[in-house]
C-alpha atoms as an extended CHARMM CRD file, in Angstrom:
* protein
*
       117  EXT
         1         1  MET       CA             31.7840000000      -19.0640000000       13.5940000000  PROA      1               0.0000000000
         2         2  THR       CA             32.6110000000      -15.9860000000       15.6540000000  PROA      2               0.0000000000
         3         3  SER       CA             30.7560000000      -17.2270000000       18.7440000000  PROA      3               0.0000000000
         4         4  GLY       CA             32.6310000000      -20.5490000000       18.4970000000  PROA      4               0.0000000000
         5         5  ARG       CA             35.9450000000      -18.7110000000       18.4810000000  PROA      5               0.0000000000
         6         6  ALA       CA             34.8460000000      -16.5430000000       21.3980000000  PROA      6               0.0000000000
         7         7  ALA       CA             33.8290000000      -19.6340000000       23.3710000000  PROA      7               0.0000000000
         8         8  ALA       CA             37.1580000000      -21.2990000000       22.6280000000  PROA      8               0.0000000000
         9         9  GLN       CA             39.0230000000      -18.1670000000       23.7220000000  PROA      9               0.0000000000
        10        10  HSD       CA             36.9490000000      -18.0080000000       26.9100000000  PROA      10              0.0000000000
        11        11  LEU       CA             37.9110000000      -21.6070000000       27.7330000000  PROA      11              0.0000000000
        12        12  ARG       CA             41.5830000000      -20.8250000000       27.1120000000  PROA      12              0.0000000000
        13        13  ASP       CA             41.2840000000      -17.8410000000       29.4760000000  PROA      13              0.0000000000
        14        14  LEU       CA             39.7170000000      -20.0090000000       32.1850000000  PROA      14              0.0000000000
        15        15  ALA       CA             42.4100000000      -22.6870000000       32.1360000000  PROA      15              0.0000000000
        16        16  PRO       CA             45.0350000000      -20.6690000000       34.0810000000  PROA      16              0.0000000000
        17        17  LEU       CA             42.4020000000      -19.6600000000       36.6650000000  PROA      17              0.0000000000
        18        18  CYS       CA             41.4610000000      -23.2900000000       37.2220000000  PROA      18              0.0000000000
        19        19  GLY       CA             45.1350000000      -24.1320000000       37.6140000000  PROA      19              0.0000000000
        20        20  VAL       CA             45.4690000000      -21.4250000000       40.2510000000  PROA      20              0.0000000000
        21        21  ARG       CA             42.3850000000      -22.7350000000       42.0660000000  PROA      21              0.0000000000
        22        22  ASP       CA             43.9500000000      -26.1940000000       42.0540000000  PROA      22              0.0000000000
        23        23  ARG       CA             47.1220000000      -24.6890000000       43.5410000000  PROA      23              0.0000000000
        24        24  ILE       CA             45.0830000000      -23.0140000000       46.2820000000  PROA      24              0.0000000000
        25        25  ASP       CA             43.3550000000      -26.3350000000       47.0220000000  PROA      25              0.0000000000
        26        26  ARG       CA             46.7500000000      -28.0460000000       47.3540000000  PROA      26              0.0000000000
        27        27  GLU       CA             48.6040000000      -25.3000000000       49.2380000000  PROA      27              0.0000000000
        28        28  TYR       CA             45.8850000000      -23.5400000000       51.2630000000  PROA      28              0.0000000000
        29        29  ALA       CA             47.8140000000      -24.0680000000       54.4990000000  PROA      29              0.0000000000
        30        30  GLN       CA             50.8570000000      -22.2420000000       53.0770000000  PROA      30              0.0000000000
        31        31  PRO       CA             51.1690000000      -18.4530000000       52.8650000000  PROA      31              0.0000000000
        32        32  LEU       CA             49.5580000000      -17.3190000000       49.5920000000  PROA      32              0.0000000000
        33        33  ASN       CA             49.2540000000      -13.8600000000       48.0800000000  PROA      33              0.0000000000
        34        34  VAL       CA             47.3050000000      -12.5200000000       45.1290000000  PROA      34              0.0000000000
        35        35  GLU       CA             50.3990000000      -11.3100000000       43.2830000000  PROA      35              0.0000000000
        36        36  ALA       CA             51.9830000000      -14.7740000000       43.2410000000  PROA      36              0.0000000000
        37        37  LEU       CA             48.7120000000      -16.4130000000       42.2270000000  PROA      37              0.0000000000
        38        38  ALA       CA             48.2250000000      -13.8370000000       39.4560000000  PROA      38              0.0000000000
        39        39  ARG       CA             51.7160000000      -14.5700000000       38.1410000000  PROA      39              0.0000000000
        40        40  ASP       CA             50.7250000000      -18.2330000000       37.8440000000  PROA      40              0.0000000000
        41        41  ALA       CA             47.7290000000      -17.1690000000       35.7320000000  PROA      41              0.0000000000
        42        42  TYR       CA             49.9190000000      -14.7980000000       33.6480000000  PROA      42              0.0000000000
        43        43  ILE       CA             47.7480000000      -11.7550000000       34.3890000000  PROA      43              0.0000000000
        44        44  SER       CA             47.8890000000       -8.7030000000       36.6530000000  PROA      44              0.0000000000
        45        45  ALA       CA             46.7760000000       -8.9790000000       40.2820000000  PROA      45              0.0000000000
        46        46  GLY       CA             43.7500000000       -6.7260000000       39.7770000000  PROA      46              0.0000000000
        47        47  HSD       CA             42.5760000000       -8.5570000000       36.6730000000  PROA      47              0.0000000000
        48        48  PHE       CA             43.1870000000      -11.8890000000       38.4030000000  PROA      48              0.0000000000
        49        49  SER       CA             41.0300000000      -10.8890000000       41.3860000000  PROA      49              0.0000000000
        50        50  ARG       CA             38.1830000000       -9.7430000000       39.1310000000  PROA      50              0.0000000000
        51        51  GLN       CA             38.3530000000      -12.8330000000       36.9150000000  PROA      51              0.0000000000
        52        52  PHE       CA             38.6080000000      -15.1960000000       39.8900000000  PROA      52              0.0000000000
        53        53  ARG       CA             35.4950000000      -13.6500000000       41.4400000000  PROA      53              0.0000000000
        54        54  LEU       CA             33.5860000000      -13.9040000000       38.1410000000  PROA      54              0.0000000000
        55        55  THR       CA             34.6610000000      -17.5080000000       37.6120000000  PROA      55              0.0000000000
        56        56  HSD       CA             34.3910000000      -18.9140000000       41.1450000000  PROA      56              0.0000000000
        57        57  GLY       CA             31.8410000000      -16.6310000000       42.8070000000  PROA      57              0.0000000000
        58        58  GLU       CA             34.1230000000      -15.2590000000       45.5250000000  PROA      58              0.0000000000
        59        59  SER       CA             37.3760000000      -13.3620000000       45.8540000000  PROA      59              0.0000000000
        60        60  PRO       CA             40.6890000000      -15.2350000000       45.9810000000  PROA      60              0.0000000000
        61        61  TYR       CA             41.0390000000      -14.2320000000       49.6390000000  PROA      61              0.0000000000
        62        62  GLY       CA             37.5470000000      -15.5130000000       50.4350000000  PROA      62              0.0000000000
        63        63  TYR       CA             38.2490000000      -18.7930000000       48.6480000000  PROA      63              0.0000000000
        64        64  VAL       CA             41.5110000000      -19.3090000000       50.5660000000  PROA      64              0.0000000000
        65        65  MET       CA             39.8420000000      -18.5140000000       53.8900000000  PROA      65              0.0000000000
        66        66  THR       CA             36.9970000000      -20.9270000000       53.1360000000  PROA      66              0.0000000000
        67        67  ARG       CA             39.4890000000      -23.6710000000       52.2980000000  PROA      67              0.0000000000
        68        68  ARG       CA             41.3640000000      -23.0090000000       55.5520000000  PROA      68              0.0000000000
        69        69  ILE       CA             38.2580000000      -23.0300000000       57.7280000000  PROA      69              0.0000000000
        70        70  GLU       CA             36.5560000000      -26.1000000000       56.2130000000  PROA      70              0.0000000000
        71        71  PRO       CA             38.8940000000      -28.7160000000       57.7770000000  PROA      71              0.0000000000
        72        72  ALA       CA             38.4620000000      -27.1840000000       61.2270000000  PROA      72              0.0000000000
        73        73  ILE       CA             34.6780000000      -27.2650000000       60.9200000000  PROA      73              0.0000000000
        74        74  VAL       CA             34.8010000000      -30.9080000000       59.8140000000  PROA      74              0.0000000000
        75        75  ARG       CA             37.0090000000      -31.8220000000       62.7860000000  PROA      75              0.0000000000
        76        76  LEU       CA             34.6750000000      -30.0420000000       65.1880000000  PROA      76              0.0000000000
        77        77  ARG       CA             31.6390000000      -31.8170000000       63.7640000000  PROA      77              0.0000000000
        78        78  ARG       CA             33.3800000000      -35.1880000000       64.0430000000  PROA      78              0.0000000000
        79        79  ALA       CA             34.2880000000      -34.4750000000       67.6690000000  PROA      79              0.0000000000
        80        80  ASN       CA             30.5760000000      -34.7960000000       68.5120000000  PROA      80              0.0000000000
        81        81  LEU       CA             30.7680000000      -31.9730000000       71.0270000000  PROA      81              0.0000000000
        82        82  SER       CA             27.9400000000      -31.5180000000       73.4260000000  PROA      82              0.0000000000
        83        83  GLY       CA             27.2900000000      -28.3780000000       75.4010000000  PROA      83              0.0000000000
        84        84  ASP       CA             27.2360000000      -24.7140000000       74.4910000000  PROA      84              0.0000000000
        85        85  PRO       CA             30.9050000000      -24.2090000000       73.4780000000  PROA      85              0.0000000000
        86        86  GLY       CA             30.6540000000      -27.0410000000       70.9830000000  PROA      86              0.0000000000
        87        87  ARG       CA             27.4310000000      -25.7600000000       69.4540000000  PROA      87              0.0000000000
        88        88  LEU       CA             28.8490000000      -22.2710000000       69.1300000000  PROA      88              0.0000000000
        89        89  LEU       CA             31.9960000000      -23.4770000000       67.4100000000  PROA      89              0.0000000000
        90        90  VAL       CA             30.2730000000      -25.9120000000       65.0550000000  PROA      90              0.0000000000
        91        91  THR       CA             27.7680000000      -23.3320000000       63.8760000000  PROA      91              0.0000000000
        92        92  GLY       CA             30.5980000000      -20.8850000000       63.1960000000  PROA      92              0.0000000000
        93        93  ARG       CA             29.3870000000      -18.1960000000       65.5450000000  PROA      93              0.0000000000
        94        94  VAL       CA             32.7510000000      -18.1030000000       67.2970000000  PROA      94              0.0000000000
        95        95  LEU       CA             34.3690000000      -16.7200000000       64.1260000000  PROA      95              0.0000000000
        96        96  ARG       CA             33.1730000000      -13.1890000000       64.9500000000  PROA      96              0.0000000000
        97        97  SER       CA             36.4750000000      -11.7980000000       66.1400000000  PROA      97              0.0000000000
        98        98  ALA       CA             39.3370000000      -12.6860000000       68.4160000000  PROA      98              0.0000000000
        99        99  ARG       CA             38.5240000000       -9.7150000000       70.6640000000  PROA      99              0.0000000000
       100       100  GLU       CA             34.9590000000      -10.8800000000       71.3220000000  PROA      100             0.0000000000
       101       101  PRO       CA             34.9020000000      -14.0980000000       73.3300000000  PROA      101             0.0000000000
       102       102  ALA       CA             32.0880000000      -16.3370000000       72.1030000000  PROA      102             0.0000000000
       103       103  VAL       CA             32.5450000000      -18.8860000000       74.8520000000  PROA      103             0.0000000000
       104       104  PRO       CA             31.8510000000      -17.7430000000       78.4220000000  PROA      104             0.0000000000
       105       105  ASN       CA             34.9440000000      -17.3380000000       80.6240000000  PROA      105             0.0000000000
       106       106  CYS       CA             37.3110000000      -17.3380000000       77.6450000000  PROA      106             0.0000000000
       107       107  ASP       CA             39.3960000000      -14.3050000000       76.7990000000  PROA      107             0.0000000000
       108       108  ASP       CA             40.1210000000      -15.1630000000       73.1850000000  PROA      108             0.0000000000
       109       109  TYR       CA             39.6320000000      -17.7180000000       70.4400000000  PROA      109             0.0000000000
       110       110  ALA       CA             42.6450000000      -19.8070000000       71.5180000000  PROA      110             0.0000000000
       111       111  SER       CA             41.1930000000      -20.1550000000       75.0120000000  PROA      111             0.0000000000
       112       112  ALA       CA             37.8570000000      -21.1710000000       73.5190000000  PROA      112             0.0000000000
       113       113  VAL       CA             39.5370000000      -23.9050000000       71.5060000000  PROA      113             0.0000000000
       114       114  ARG       CA             41.3670000000      -25.1630000000       74.6080000000  PROA      114             0.0000000000
       115       115  VAL       CA             38.0480000000      -25.3050000000       76.5030000000  PROA      115             0.0000000000
       116       116  VAL       CA             36.4790000000      -27.3900000000       73.7520000000  PROA      116             0.0000000000
       117       117  ARG       CA             39.4140000000      -29.8140000000       73.4830000000  PROA      117             0.0000000000
């Protein structure tokens, strides 16, 4: 009986986290912060971050960044780019840092994107 109650409580604890993940999936392009997301789950920001990582396998920040990057990677793959800049961008190697140009003759990431377009 006790393990059944514990399992039921665990599921009730997960429900707000899943709701927050759904919000992130809907609003990933909008500014999001951990405090606001934690308020939606009715827990503190620190506890929210720990629980989110345990439940979803990555931090809230990492999840948001992954959601933001995925559409760009899909668009680049669909563009069927040929040549070195395209291969670098599609494999994600250009995501090193904005100060390190990954594409020759480009000063920053924005220039690299313009070259590929």
